[in-house]
N, C-alpha and C positions, 0 to 999 in steps of 0.2 A: 562184911568187909573189914579189912584189917586197919589198924591205926595208920600204917604207912600210906595206905591208899587214901584215907581221909585227909591226911596232912598234905599229900600231893595235890589233891583236888582243891583244897583250901588255898594252897600256894598259887595254883593257876588262876583262881578267881581273884585273889588279892592282887596278883600282878596285872590283871586286866583293870582292876579298879585304880591302881596307881597310875597306869598308863593313861587312862581316861582323865584322871585328875590332873596330870601333868599337861595333857593337851588342853584342857580347860584353862589351866593357869597361863599357858603360853598365849592362848587366844585372848584371854582377858588383858594380859599385858600389852598385846599388840593393839587392842582396842583402846588402851589408855586408862583402863580401870585400875584403881589401886584399892582393891578389896582384900582385906587380910584373910577372911575366911576361905577364899579361893586358894590362897597359898597354903593354908593349913589343911585343906581338904586332901592333899597328897600325903601329908604326914600321918593321918589317921590309919590308913591301911599299910603304911610303910613299916610300922613297928612290928605288927604280926607277920608281915612278909619277911622281915629280917629273921624273926624267930623260926618260922617254918623253913626258910632257906638254910639257916645254920643246922637245923635238925636234919634236913635232907642231905646236906653236905657231909655230916658226920655219920649218917646211917650206915654206909658200907664199912666204915671203920669200927663202929660199935657192934655190928653183926658178925665180924670176923672175916668178912670177904674183902677187906681192904688191903690185900697184898699188893705190892708195888708192881708185880708182873715181871720183875727182873729174875733172870735165871742165875742160880748160885754157881759160881765158877769153880768151886772146890769139888 
């Protein structure tokens, strides 16, 4: 498997982890709990999610397939 495939899979699983952590944070806030570690739980996977997201965003431009799709008028 290529590096791109691994990064894409990691990005998907990290997004699931961030989503679950945010849901847990909202549920804790609605229950009236003020626990700091629940709020920080979403930040732990958010940093690598940002890195993999930026990599996947830049991937078409780095591989040379990042043309804008516009037709040259000349």
